N, C-alpha and C positions, 0 to 999 in steps of 0.2 A: 504494500500500500504506500509506503514512504517513497519508493522509487517512482510510482505513478504521480504522486503529488509533486515531486521534484521536477519531473519532465513537463508538467503542465505549465503553460505560460501564465505568469501572474497578470491579473487585470491591472491596468494603469491606475485605477482608483482604489486598489486594494491596500490594506494596511499590512505591512511586512514586519515581522518580529525576527530579529537576528542579533547575533553577537557582534561586537565591534570588529573582531577578526574577520567575520564573514562579510562585513560591510566594506572592507578595503577595496578601493577602486570604484565603488559605486556612489551615486549621488541621487538625492531626492529633493523635491521642493521643500518639504518639511521633514525635520528629523527631531525625535524626542530622545534625549538621553536621560534615563530615569535613575534615581537613587544615587546621586552624586554626593556621597558622604563617605567619611572615613570607614574603612573596612570593606567598602564596595569599590570605590574609586579613590585611592588605590586599594587593591586587594593584595596584601603582602604575605598572604599565607603561602606556605610551600606548596608547590604543584607537583604532580607526578602521578604515575599510574601505580597500581598495586605491585606490579612486577618491575617497576622502574624502567620500563622500555624506553621512556623518553630520554634517559640518560645514556643510552648506548650510542657510541660513536665509532669512528674508524679506529681510534686508539684506546678503546675500552670504555670504561664508565666516565662520563663527564661530571664535573663537580656542579652542584646546584648553584644558581646565580646568587651572588652576595646581595644583601639587602639594598645597597645603593644601585646596583645594576637592575634589580627587580623593580625598584621605584622608577628608574628611568624608563624601563620597558612599559610600565603601567602608564606613565605620563605620555609616552608615544601612542599607546593604544587609546587613551582618552582623546588625544589630539585627532587621531583618525576618526573616532566617533563624532567629535564635535565639528569636523570639517566636511561631513557628508551632506550637509544642508546647502542647497543652492540659494534659498530665500529666507527660511526661518529655522532657527534652532531653539528648541525648548529644552531647558535643563530643569530637572526636579531634584530637590534636596531638602533637608531639614533647614529651617530658617536660622536657628541658633542651637547651641548645645541643648539637647533634650534631657528630660529626667532619666530616661533609660540609657543615657550615655551616647546616643547618636549625635554626631556633629558634622557640619558641612565639610566636604573634602578640601584638603589643602590645595587642590587643583583650581578651586574657585577663588582663591585669594591672590 
């Protein structure tokens, strides 16, 4: 079923939900980037697969990205998401630090 949906052409007036990675190279009149707050943008959690297949390279296992490099990669990814809009970009985030600890992303300051 997923392959059938992938092959179908999207209607021009359709809403498309996708990751920032998937949006690379694409543009729309209106783009919404939701949840731009710490812990989401940037998401500095370690990534990887259960078997660490993402670390396998030509020379064996690659070291995980250090925090500074991971932050830089997250910043680039946010830039990709924010620059997909031709006319209007809508960004949602908490207004100020909330009682539950949520706070706006450092990318918004």
